C-alpha atoms as one frame of an Amber mdcrd trajectory, in Angstrom:
protein
  -4.581  40.223  -8.919  -5.075  37.739 -11.730  -1.619  36.316 -11.138  -2.950
  35.121  -7.767  -6.150  33.604  -9.123  -7.367  30.115  -8.327  -6.458  27.524
 -10.935  -6.352  23.805 -11.596  -7.617  21.702  -8.718  -8.668  23.677  -5.658
  -9.435  21.600  -2.564 -12.174  22.735  -0.142 -10.705  20.884   2.800 -12.754
  19.271   5.552 -12.559  20.605   9.081 -11.253  17.824  11.356 -12.784  17.740
  14.837 -11.865  15.968  18.025 -14.309  13.915  20.082 -15.326  17.051  21.987
 -16.432  18.902  18.839 -13.384  21.181  18.890 -11.318  21.992  15.810  -8.464
  19.471  15.625  -5.640  21.812  14.653  -3.035  19.053  14.436  -5.124  17.009
  11.993  -5.908  20.129   9.962  -2.200  20.871   9.681  -1.526  17.291   8.646
  -4.234  17.425   5.968  -2.842  20.705   4.639   0.661  19.199   4.446  -0.638
  16.041   2.772  -2.371  17.951  -0.012   0.542  20.287  -0.663   2.860  17.277
  -0.770   0.631  15.683  -3.413   0.941  18.744  -5.623  -2.421  20.403  -5.016
  -1.888  24.079  -5.939  -4.764  25.781  -4.120  -6.611  25.244  -0.821 -10.042
  26.541   0.169 -10.758  26.315   3.926 -14.183  27.065   5.405 -16.024  26.026
   2.266 -19.128  23.875   2.135 -17.008  20.741   2.552 -15.532  22.386   5.640
 -19.019  22.672   7.223 -18.496  26.429   7.443 -21.925  27.643   8.559 -21.853
  25.213  11.482 -18.912  27.011  13.097 -18.582  30.208  15.097 -16.707  33.188
  13.693 -13.845  32.472  16.099 -13.587  28.843  15.012 -13.577  29.915  11.373
 -10.753  32.335  12.084  -8.774  29.538  13.736  -9.324  27.270  10.729  -8.198
  29.992   8.310  -5.135  30.882  10.374  -4.087  27.242  10.641  -4.233  26.589
   6.905  -2.572  29.867   5.909   0.257  29.398   8.413   0.864  25.746   7.526
   0.774  26.424   3.791   3.467  29.077   4.208   3.143  30.231   0.617   3.555
  26.750  -0.881  -0.058  26.702  -2.070  -2.535  29.484  -2.673  -5.098  29.774
   0.101  -8.468  31.365  -0.510 -10.627  31.461   2.608 -14.383  31.097   2.151
 -15.801  33.930   4.252 -19.491  33.968   3.338 -21.695  33.737   6.432 -25.325
  34.116   7.489 -24.956  37.862   8.009 -23.154  40.682   6.224 -21.429  41.696
   9.471 -19.906  38.235   9.956 -18.945  38.029   6.280 -17.130  41.370   6.480
 -15.392  40.428   9.732 -14.168  37.118   8.285 -13.120  38.777   5.029 -11.058
  41.420   6.812  -9.493  38.706   8.941  -8.511  36.660   5.870  -6.772  39.686
   4.374  -5.006  40.456   7.656  -3.551  36.945   8.110  -2.060  36.805   4.625
  -4.551  34.690   2.688  -4.228  34.980  -1.083  -7.882  35.895  -1.432 -11.404
  34.966  -0.400 -14.413  33.155  -1.769 -17.811  34.501  -0.703 -20.911  32.353
  -0.899 -24.283  34.027  -1.354 -26.361  34.666   1.760 -28.615  31.721   2.572
 -32.171  30.822   3.597 -33.881  34.128   2.712 -34.548  34.654  -0.992 -32.777
  37.749  -2.320 -33.261  39.812  -5.456 -30.504  40.352  -7.990 -30.071  43.915
  -6.751 -29.748  42.740  -3.152 -27.062  40.220  -4.119 -25.160  42.852  -6.078
 -25.287  45.246  -3.123 -24.085  42.492  -0.783 -21.013  41.762  -2.885 -20.275
  45.452  -3.366 -20.194  45.951   0.402 -17.908  42.945   0.919 -15.636  44.192
  -1.869 -15.278  47.602  -0.248 -14.509  46.059   3.163 -11.154  44.614   2.078
  -8.139  46.156   0.308  -8.775  47.140  -3.298  -6.130  44.676  -4.502  -7.379
  41.721  -2.430  -8.889  39.098  -4.798 -12.449  37.884  -4.319 -14.334  35.006
  -5.933 -18.108  34.876  -5.962 -19.482  31.512  -4.863 -22.782  30.240  -6.213
 -24.325  27.051  -4.883 -28.091  27.589  -5.173 -28.972  24.000  -4.332 -27.742
  24.710  -0.794 -27.986  28.477  -0.341 -31.337  29.188  -2.089 -29.858  32.238
  -3.829 -28.333  31.906  -7.278 -25.794  34.009  -9.161 -26.892  34.561 -12.729
 -24.775  36.078 -15.482 -26.303  39.534 -14.960 -25.352  39.564 -11.278 -21.830
  38.334 -11.977 -21.350  40.940 -14.734 -22.650  43.790 -12.587 -20.468  42.840
  -9.623 -17.406  42.466 -11.849 -18.148  45.852 -13.417 -18.411  47.667 -10.076
 -15.905  45.678  -7.981 -12.437  45.446  -9.576 -11.179  43.059  -6.896 -13.874
  40.485  -7.741 -11.907  38.405 -10.246 -13.972  35.260 -10.676 -16.578  32.792
  -9.509 -16.824  29.293  -8.172 -20.096  27.960  -9.552 -21.323  24.740  -7.993
 -24.567  24.088  -9.841 -24.117  21.796 -12.893 -24.990  24.425 -15.485 -22.097
  24.304 -17.938 -23.622  26.786 -20.382 -23.835  29.412 -17.631 -20.232  28.802
 -16.619 -19.041  29.148 -20.201 -21.017  32.361 -20.599 -19.398  33.740 -17.451
 -15.926  33.247 -18.924 -16.818  36.110 -21.317 -17.175  38.612 -18.470 -14.688
  41.470 -18.274 -13.324  40.917 -21.768 -12.808  37.180 -21.282 -10.647  37.613
 -18.154 -13.198  36.529 -15.529 -11.974  33.392 -13.782 -14.522  30.557 -13.639
 -14.194  27.337 -11.658 -16.755  24.540 -11.438 -17.975  22.770  -8.340 -19.166
  19.596 -10.140 -16.002  17.506 -10.559 -17.179  15.822 -13.730 -17.084  19.171
 -15.552 -13.404  19.890 -14.810 -12.026  18.709 -18.139 -14.746  20.154 -20.330
 -14.776  23.529 -18.532 -11.014  23.851 -18.954 -11.428  23.125 -22.674 -14.016
  25.919 -22.809 -11.848  28.573 -21.173 -12.394  27.934 -17.468  -9.650  27.847
 -14.853 -10.348  24.661 -12.898 -12.487  22.912 -10.329 -13.090  23.144  -6.593
 -13.250  19.500  -5.560 -13.911  17.947  -2.176 -13.216  14.539  -3.671  -9.683
  15.637  -4.540  -8.574  15.452  -0.911  -9.058  11.685  -1.097  -7.686  11.134
  -4.600  -5.376  14.129  -5.204  -3.105  12.110  -7.508  -5.862  11.903 -10.100
  -6.600  15.619 -10.106  -2.941  16.582 -10.307  -2.467  14.168 -13.231  -5.591
  15.509 -14.933  -4.394  19.085 -14.578  -0.988  18.217 -16.006  -2.555  16.416
 -18.984  -4.744  19.428 -19.767  -1.796  21.804 -19.416   0.230  19.625 -21.799
  -2.594  19.598 -24.339  -2.988  15.821 -24.117  -6.768  15.835 -24.212  -7.165
  12.108 -24.783  -5.163  11.365 -21.648  -7.134  14.015 -19.774 -10.403  12.482
 -20.936  -9.376   9.049 -19.661  -8.244  10.376 -16.279 -11.466  12.367 -15.957
 -13.499   9.247 -16.711 -11.786   7.263 -13.947 -11.938  10.167 -11.529 -15.666
  10.512 -12.106 -16.146   6.811 -11.374 -14.296   7.128  -8.057 -16.214  10.293
  -7.208 -19.498   8.467  -7.725 -18.407   5.986  -5.052 -17.348   8.750  -2.670
 -20.531  10.741  -3.204 -23.081   7.937  -3.265 -24.543   9.149   0.050 -23.683
  12.833  -0.514 -22.250  13.060   2.994 -19.088  14.995   3.884 -18.479  12.335
   6.506 -17.336   9.984   3.725 -14.291  12.197   3.223 -13.496  12.150   6.927
 -13.852   8.381   7.071 -11.386   7.976   4.225  -8.949  10.556   5.599  -8.882
   8.762   8.944  -8.422   5.426   7.172  -5.490   6.964   5.285  -3.925   8.105
   8.568  -4.309  11.828   7.933  -6.919  12.895  10.491  -7.666  11.433  13.909
 -11.465  11.509  14.146 -14.434  11.307  11.777 -16.775  13.484  13.880 -19.055
  15.918  12.080 -20.084  19.258  13.558 -23.413  18.608  15.269 -26.223  18.403
  14.346 -24.661  16.932  11.189 -24.224  13.176  11.410 -21.663  10.782  10.046
 -22.231   7.626   8.052 -22.782   4.287   9.780 -19.881   1.991  10.644 -21.300
  -0.556   8.228 -21.381   1.909   5.349 -17.905   3.211   6.244 -16.544  -0.325
   5.973 -18.297  -0.798   2.635 -16.948   2.537   1.336 -13.356   1.653   2.209
 -13.650  -1.819   0.691 -15.167  -0.497  -2.539 -12.511   2.164  -3.009  -9.713
  -0.286  -2.226 -11.196  -2.761  -4.697 -10.938  -0.025  -7.323  -7.317   0.851
  -6.379  -8.388   4.396  -5.603  -4.866   5.710  -5.043  -3.603   4.631  -8.481
  -3.907   6.744 -11.592  -4.706   4.036 -14.127  -5.288   4.809 -17.804
């Protein structure tokens, strides 16, 4: 299973919509092709950046099927299957395995506070619902989901669920991430959500980052990954510094809509609509965002 793990830059792609709030399959296919063409090795549909909890189970299946089919083995595809209920999570997880995804990511249940034991039991049930050799990543994002994954929970799940091979941890707690790399005799795969920790986590034994920003500036993340792989840490540090600057522009309003605005501007998707009740940024701010990124030559990897 570890040979199919997530690594390098993993992109949690947005979910393009049309003006009628329907999944825009054509734009989703185009986005998938764009990222693969740029050298992105792993895709992560139905993640937070994909507005996953706003969609029905059937829509989420359509999104997963579209990305898996379009990728056609050219990039690893891990489908985020965590949902508001265990039943929906299991249904989406089984579906991901059936359509040929490389694995799944499973975010913690949300809204209701859960004990460590309840979280462990949840992941054990999801693990048993899919084939024993189907890879699973835990997904912790406590700032959004309320529930956190501490080292004890991760260790216990890894101990009792052989197909749970790693975690995507999206809270900026580097010490916790580094501690998690020690799980299962230093084989537990750890990826960070905060982009600015990509370089330093890789230096500490992690496997990469899951970056929404990377769908706008994939060239930077591919170059950063190559520099780390080559052992050129000074070059990696400089690319990371510039990438972080661009990310700060993209994330100034912390709105997924900024990605959709840029992807439409770049000719990749057709509409910037967000899944209601989520709202997009104003036209004025969209114009400012585009101008600021263009002023900083956002497509160019400059050292």
